[in-house]
N, CA, C and O atoms as a GROMACS GRO file, in nm:
protein
  348
    1UNK      N    1   8.513  25.250  24.844
    1UNK     CA    2   8.540  25.212  24.670
    1UNK      C    3   8.460  25.161  24.564
    1UNK      O    4   8.372  25.080  24.594
    2UNK      N    5   8.471  25.186  24.478
    2UNK     CA    6   8.413  25.171  24.353
    2UNK      C    7   8.386  24.992  24.384
    2UNK      O    8   8.441  24.925  24.471
    3UNK      N    9   8.273  24.940  24.271
    3UNK     CA   10   8.231  24.793  24.292
    3UNK      C   11   8.364  24.737  24.233
    3UNK      O   12   8.413  24.789  24.132
    4UNK      N   13   8.427  24.620  24.303
    4UNK     CA   14   8.511  24.548  24.289
    4UNK      C   15   8.681  24.599  24.311
    4UNK      O   16   8.784  24.533  24.300
    5UNK      N   17   8.664  24.732  24.344
    5UNK     CA   18   8.783  24.782  24.377
    5UNK      C   19   8.823  24.758  24.524
    5UNK      O   20   8.740  24.758  24.614
    6UNK      N   21   8.969  24.734  24.546
    6UNK     CA   22   8.990  24.663  24.669
    6UNK      C   23   9.148  24.691  24.692
    6UNK      O   24   9.217  24.657  24.596
    7UNK      N   25   9.193  24.729  24.764
    7UNK     CA   26   9.348  24.694  24.807
    7UNK      C   27   9.382  24.586  24.874
    7UNK      O   28   9.502  24.561  24.877
    8UNK      N   29   9.293  24.496  24.944
    8UNK     CA   30   9.292  24.378  24.984
    8UNK      C   31   9.349  24.251  24.892
    8UNK      O   32   9.272  24.213  24.805
    9UNK      N   33   9.476  24.182  24.903
    9UNK     CA   34   9.491  24.125  24.797
    9UNK      C   35   9.389  23.992  24.827
    9UNK      O   36   9.362  23.929  24.725
   10UNK      N   37   9.346  23.954  24.919
   10UNK     CA   38   9.274  23.823  24.924
   10UNK      C   39   9.139  23.863  24.881
   10UNK      O   40   9.076  23.778  24.818
   11UNK      N   41   9.092  23.958  24.899
   11UNK     CA   42   8.924  24.012  24.838
   11UNK      C   43   8.973  24.036  24.690
   11UNK      O   44   8.888  24.007  24.606
   12UNK      N   45   9.075  24.075  24.649
   12UNK     CA   46   9.093  24.084  24.494
   12UNK      C   47   9.076  23.925  24.454
   12UNK      O   48   8.978  23.884  24.391
   13UNK      N   49   9.206  23.823  24.510
   13UNK     CA   50   9.175  23.712  24.461
   13UNK      C   51   9.021  23.621  24.474
   13UNK      O   52   9.004  23.522  24.404
   14UNK      N   53   8.936  23.658  24.553
   14UNK     CA   54   8.797  23.632  24.556
   14UNK      C   55   8.729  23.667  24.486
   14UNK      O   56   8.640  23.594  24.441
   15UNK      N   57   8.747  23.799  24.447
   15UNK     CA   58   8.673  23.874  24.351
   15UNK      C   59   8.715  23.806  24.202
   15UNK      O   60   8.618  23.764  24.138
   16UNK      N   61   8.820  23.794  24.154
   16UNK     CA   62   8.852  23.718  24.043
   16UNK      C   63   8.782  23.549  24.042
   16UNK      O   64   8.718  23.502  23.948
   17UNK      N   65   8.814  23.483  24.163
   17UNK     CA   66   8.774  23.346  24.140
   17UNK      C   67   8.631  23.367  24.130
   17UNK      O   68   8.574  23.335  24.026
   18UNK      N   69   8.567  23.418  24.228
   18UNK     CA   70   8.397  23.423  24.214
   18UNK      C   71   8.362  23.455  24.064
   18UNK      O   72   8.296  23.375  23.998
   19UNK      N   73   8.404  23.561  24.018
   19UNK     CA   74   8.395  23.618  23.902
   19UNK      C   75   8.395  23.491  23.783
   19UNK      O   76   8.293  23.450  23.728
   20UNK      N   77   8.497  23.454  23.765
   20UNK     CA   78   8.551  23.331  23.695
   20UNK      C   79   8.461  23.223  23.702
   20UNK      O   80   8.446  23.148  23.605
   21UNK      N   81   8.380  23.204  23.839
   21UNK     CA   82   8.296  23.087  23.874
   21UNK      C   83   8.172  23.140  23.796
   21UNK      O   84   8.127  23.053  23.721
   22UNK      N   85   8.116  23.237  23.793
   22UNK     CA   86   7.983  23.317  23.758
   22UNK      C   87   7.988  23.314  23.595
   22UNK      O   88   7.881  23.307  23.535
   23UNK      N   89   8.094  23.320  23.532
   23UNK     CA   90   8.131  23.330  23.415
   23UNK      C   91   8.111  23.184  23.368
   23UNK      O   92   8.018  23.153  23.293
   24UNK      N   93   8.206  23.092  23.418
   24UNK     CA   94   8.175  22.945  23.432
   24UNK      C   95   8.022  22.910  23.403
   24UNK      O   96   7.991  22.852  23.299
   25UNK      N   97   7.927  22.946  23.497
   25UNK     CA   98   7.797  22.896  23.516
   25UNK      C   99   7.748  22.964  23.409
   25UNK      O  100   7.634  22.929  23.380
   26UNK      N  101   7.790  23.039  23.347
   26UNK     CA  102   7.718  23.089  23.237
   26UNK      C  103   7.620  23.267  23.234
   26UNK      O  104   7.525  23.314  23.172
   27UNK      N  105   7.708  23.310  23.332
   27UNK     CA  106   7.624  23.446  23.363
   27UNK      C  107   7.716  23.537  23.230
   27UNK      O  108   7.807  23.494  23.159
   28UNK      N  109   7.679  23.615  23.231
   28UNK     CA  110   7.724  23.763  23.116
   28UNK      C  111   7.847  23.778  23.158
   28UNK      O  112   7.856  23.749  23.278
   29UNK      N  113   7.941  23.809  23.111
   29UNK     CA  114   8.082  23.858  23.131
   29UNK      C  115   8.058  23.967  23.215
   29UNK      O  116   8.106  23.979  23.328
   30UNK      N  117   7.958  24.075  23.142
   30UNK     CA  118   7.963  24.197  23.205
   30UNK      C  119   7.878  24.215  23.349
   30UNK      O  120   7.860  24.330  23.391
   31UNK      N  121   7.829  24.108  23.419
   31UNK     CA  122   7.744  24.096  23.514
   31UNK      C  123   7.813  24.041  23.598
   31UNK      O  124   7.795  24.076  23.715
   32UNK      N  125   7.902  23.951  23.573
   32UNK     CA  126   7.961  23.852  23.657
   32UNK      C  127   8.061  23.939  23.770
   32UNK      O  128   8.083  23.882  23.877
   33UNK      N  129   8.116  24.059  23.751
   33UNK     CA  130   8.194  24.131  23.853
   33UNK      C  131   8.096  24.179  23.943
   33UNK      O  132   8.119  24.163  24.063
   34UNK      N  133   7.984  24.238  23.904
   34UNK     CA  134   7.908  24.292  24.002
   34UNK      C  135   7.838  24.201  24.071
   34UNK      O  136   7.802  24.230  24.185
   35UNK      N  137   7.813  24.099  24.026
   35UNK     CA  138   7.751  23.968  24.110
   35UNK      C  139   7.869  23.931  24.211
   35UNK      O  140   7.833  23.922  24.328
   36UNK      N  141   7.995  23.910  24.187
   36UNK     CA  142   8.082  23.866  24.270
   36UNK      C  143   8.131  23.977  24.365
   36UNK      O  144   8.213  23.954  24.454
   37UNK      N  145   8.085  24.081  24.346
   37UNK     CA  146   8.144  24.220  24.449
   37UNK      C  147   7.976  24.187  24.561
   37UNK      O  148   7.968  24.163  24.681
   38UNK      N  149   7.861  24.202  24.450
   38UNK     CA  150   7.758  24.174  24.589
   38UNK      C  151   7.773  24.048  24.637
   38UNK      O  152   7.689  24.030  24.725
   39UNK      N  153   7.854  23.934  24.616
   39UNK     CA  154   7.818  23.792  24.681
   39UNK      C  155   7.914  23.834  24.834
   39UNK      O  156   7.881  23.813  24.950
   40UNK      N  157   8.012  23.883  24.791
   40UNK     CA  158   8.153  23.934  24.877
   40UNK      C  159   8.087  23.999  24.996
   40UNK      O  160   8.082  23.959  25.112
   41UNK      N  161   8.028  24.132  24.929
   41UNK     CA  162   7.986  24.209  25.034
   41UNK      C  163   7.874  24.171  25.127
   41UNK      O  164   7.870  24.224  25.238
   42UNK      N  165   7.776  24.079  25.087
   42UNK     CA  166   7.677  23.997  25.168
   42UNK      C  167   7.756  23.917  25.239
   42UNK      O  168   7.686  23.859  25.321
   43UNK      N  169   7.866  23.887  25.248
   43UNK     CA  170   7.900  23.776  25.311
   43UNK      C  171   7.977  23.876  25.430
   43UNK      O  172   7.996  23.840  25.546
   44UNK      N  173   8.015  24.002  25.375
   44UNK     CA  174   8.090  24.062  25.496
   44UNK      C  175   7.983  24.109  25.567
   44UNK      O  176   8.003  24.112  25.688
   45UNK      N  177   7.866  24.149  25.526
   45UNK     CA  178   7.768  24.206  25.611
   45UNK      C  179   7.750  24.052  25.717
   45UNK      O  180   7.793  24.042  25.832
   46UNK      N  181   7.691  23.967  25.657
   46UNK     CA  182   7.674  23.859  25.745
   46UNK      C  183   7.774  23.826  25.843
   46UNK      O  184   7.741  23.773  25.949
   47UNK      N  185   7.898  23.854  25.815
   47UNK     CA  186   8.026  23.799  25.938
   47UNK      C  187   7.996  23.964  26.051
   47UNK      O  188   8.013  23.958  26.173
   48UNK      N  189   7.970  24.040  26.011
   48UNK     CA  190   7.961  24.188  26.101
   48UNK      C  191   7.849  24.182  26.192
   48UNK      O  192   7.849  24.239  26.301
   49UNK      N  193   7.709  24.080  26.128
   49UNK     CA  194   7.617  24.052  26.227
   49UNK      C  195   7.631  23.993  26.329
   49UNK      O  196   7.587  24.021  26.441
   50UNK      N  197   7.739  23.848  26.271
   50UNK     CA  198   7.750  23.762  26.372
   50UNK      C  199   7.857  23.820  26.480
   50UNK      O  200   7.855  23.813  26.602
   51UNK      N  201   7.935  23.868  26.408
   51UNK     CA  202   8.047  23.940  26.546
   51UNK      C  203   7.953  24.059  26.641
   51UNK      O  204   7.985  24.089  26.756
   52UNK      N  205   7.855  24.107  26.582
   52UNK     CA  206   7.806  24.210  26.654
   52UNK      C  207   7.709  24.138  26.770
   52UNK      O  208   7.685  24.182  26.882
   53UNK      N  209   7.666  24.024  26.715
   53UNK     CA  210   7.569  23.952  26.817
   53UNK      C  211   7.654  23.880  26.893
   53UNK      O  212   7.618  23.866  27.010
   54UNK      N  213   7.789  23.813  26.851
   54UNK     CA  214   7.836  23.749  26.978
   54UNK      C  215   7.916  23.847  27.061
   54UNK      O  216   7.981  23.800  27.155
   55UNK      N  217   7.919  23.990  27.036
   55UNK     CA  218   7.933  24.086  27.127
   55UNK      C  219   7.868  24.126  27.269
   55UNK      O  220   7.900  24.144  27.386
   56UNK      N  221   7.748  24.128  27.179
   56UNK     CA  222   7.621  24.184  27.266
   56UNK      C  223   7.570  24.065  27.355
   56UNK      O  224   7.503  24.076  27.458
   57UNK      N  225   7.608  23.960  27.303
   57UNK     CA  226   7.609  23.819  27.393
   57UNK      C  227   7.684  23.829  27.506
   57UNK      O  228   7.633  23.811  27.617
   58UNK      N  229   7.804  23.857  27.490
   58UNK     CA  230   7.916  23.861  27.582
   58UNK      C  231   7.884  23.971  27.675
   58UNK      O  232   7.854  23.944  27.791
   59UNK      N  233   7.886  24.102  27.632
   59UNK     CA  234   7.820  24.174  27.731
   59UNK      C  235   7.717  24.170  27.813
   59UNK      O  236   7.722  24.212  27.929
   60UNK      N  237   7.580  24.101  27.738
   60UNK     CA  238   7.497  24.085  27.839
   60UNK      C  239   7.584  23.958  27.950
   60UNK      O  240   7.572  23.984  28.070
   61UNK      N  241   7.628  23.889  27.933
   61UNK     CA  242   7.674  23.787  28.038
   61UNK      C  243   7.790  23.820  28.132
   61UNK      O  244   7.811  23.763  28.238
   62UNK      N  245   7.861  23.920  28.080
   62UNK     CA  246   7.988  23.935  28.147
   62UNK      C  247   7.959  24.077  28.201
   62UNK      O  248   7.994  24.116  28.313
   63UNK      N  249   7.906  24.134  28.132
   63UNK     CA  250   7.877  24.306  28.189
   63UNK      C  251   7.726  24.345  28.195
   63UNK      O  252   7.674  24.421  28.113
   64UNK      N  253   7.675  24.301  28.276
   64UNK     CA  254   7.515  24.319  28.236
   64UNK      C  255   7.461  24.470  28.282
   64UNK      O  256   7.343  24.502  28.268
   65UNK      N  257   7.556  24.556  28.337
   65UNK     CA  258   7.545  24.664  28.372
   65UNK      C  259   7.566  24.757  28.268
   65UNK      O  260   7.492  24.856  28.268
   66UNK      N  261   7.659  24.746  28.170
   66UNK     CA  262   7.653  24.801  28.031
   66UNK      C  263   7.571  24.741  27.904
   66UNK      O  264   7.564  24.797  27.795
   67UNK      N  265   7.526  24.653  27.929
   67UNK     CA  266   7.438  24.581  27.800
   67UNK      C  267   7.308  24.685  27.798
   67UNK      O  268   7.267  24.717  27.686
   68UNK      N  269   7.259  24.725  27.881
   68UNK     CA  270   7.129  24.804  27.811
   68UNK      C  271   7.186  24.946  27.754
   68UNK      O  272   7.122  24.997  27.662
   69UNK      N  273   7.278  25.000  27.792
   69UNK     CA  274   7.347  25.113  27.715
   69UNK      C  275   7.393  25.040  27.575
   69UNK      O  276   7.375  25.103  27.470
   70UNK      N  277   7.438  24.940  27.571
   70UNK     CA  278   7.483  24.897  27.470
   70UNK      C  279   7.395  24.897  27.335
   70UNK      O  280   7.428  24.919  27.218
   71UNK      N  281   7.258  24.862  27.401
   71UNK     CA  282   7.135  24.830  27.303
   71UNK      C  283   7.077  24.951  27.266
   71UNK      O  284   7.004  24.961  27.168
   72UNK      N  285   7.107  25.048  27.342
   72UNK     CA  286   7.061  25.191  27.344
   72UNK      C  287   7.121  25.250  27.189
   72UNK      O  288   7.060  25.298  27.093
   73UNK      N  289   7.272  25.224  27.214
   73UNK     CA  290   7.367  25.304  27.124
   73UNK      C  291   7.324  25.228  26.967
   73UNK      O  292   7.325  25.277  26.854
   74UNK      N  293   7.295  25.122  27.005
   74UNK     CA  294   7.284  25.022  26.882
   74UNK      C  295   7.138  25.099  26.801
   74UNK      O  296   7.134  25.135  26.683
   75UNK      N  297   7.046  25.107  26.883
   75UNK     CA  298   6.908  25.171  26.801
   75UNK      C  299   6.929  25.319  26.758
   75UNK      O  300   6.884  25.362  26.652
   76UNK      N  301   7.000  25.394  26.847
   76UNK     CA  302   7.031  25.532  26.798
   76UNK      C  303   7.098  25.536  26.696
   76UNK      O  304   7.083  25.634  26.624
   77UNK      N  305   7.196  25.426  26.658
   77UNK     CA  306   7.302  25.409  26.535
   77UNK      C  307   7.209  25.398  26.440
   77UNK      O  308   7.217  25.479  26.348
   78UNK      N  309   7.091  25.290  26.436
   78UNK     CA  310   7.016  25.279  26.330
   78UNK      C  311   6.900  25.374  26.290
   78UNK      O  312   6.839  25.363  26.184
   79UNK      N  313   6.878  25.451  26.366
   79UNK     CA  314   6.781  25.554  26.359
   79UNK      C  315   6.847  25.658  26.292
   79UNK      O  316   6.786  25.704  26.195
   80UNK      N  317   6.963  25.710  26.321
   80UNK     CA  318   7.058  25.781  26.259
   80UNK      C  319   7.113  25.756  26.140
   80UNK      O  320   7.150  25.846  26.065
   81UNK      N  321   7.123  25.626  26.111
   81UNK     CA  322   7.141  25.566  25.953
   81UNK      C  323   7.001  25.578  25.874
   81UNK      O  324   6.997  25.623  25.760
   82UNK      N  325   6.909  25.542  25.931
   82UNK     CA  326   6.772  25.534  25.853
   82UNK      C  327   6.757  25.679  25.800
   82UNK      O  328   6.734  25.712  25.684
   83UNK      N  329   6.779  25.777  25.932
   83UNK     CA  330   6.759  25.926  25.837
   83UNK      C  331   6.866  25.962  25.754
   83UNK      O  332   6.850  26.062  25.685
   84UNK      N  333   6.973  25.900  25.746
   84UNK     CA  334   7.112  25.958  25.661
   84UNK      C  335   7.021  25.913  25.550
   84UNK      O  336   6.989  26.006  25.477
   85UNK      N  337   6.958  25.767  25.510
   85UNK     CA  338   6.936  25.729  25.409
   85UNK      C  339   6.792  25.781  25.340
   85UNK      O  340   6.750  25.750  25.229
   86UNK      N  341   6.745  25.848  25.414
   86UNK     CA  342   6.585  25.908  25.394
   86UNK      C  343   6.638  26.058  25.338
   86UNK      O  344   6.590  26.096  25.232
   87UNK      N  345   6.726  26.135  25.398
   87UNK     CA  346   6.760  26.278  25.327
   87UNK      C  347   6.840  26.268  25.225
   87UNK      O  348   6.873  26.369  25.163
   0.00000   0.00000   0.00000
């Protein structure tokens, strides 16, 4: 989706409130929506990282036979992503 566009009402409200907060803090009106979108996106990334770390820790503890393969899959995914970014 384009910057600031979402069908999720919770995200829409968060975007509106965060945009208003940035404007109240004195940031230019034309930049505030982009700043709010970036802040929400960063929070989403942090959440995904925490979820993945927790899943890997669980795999390591509960399913050690699968853990090395999961790590290899993650590394392969990272390499594929970096290659797409380069192309």
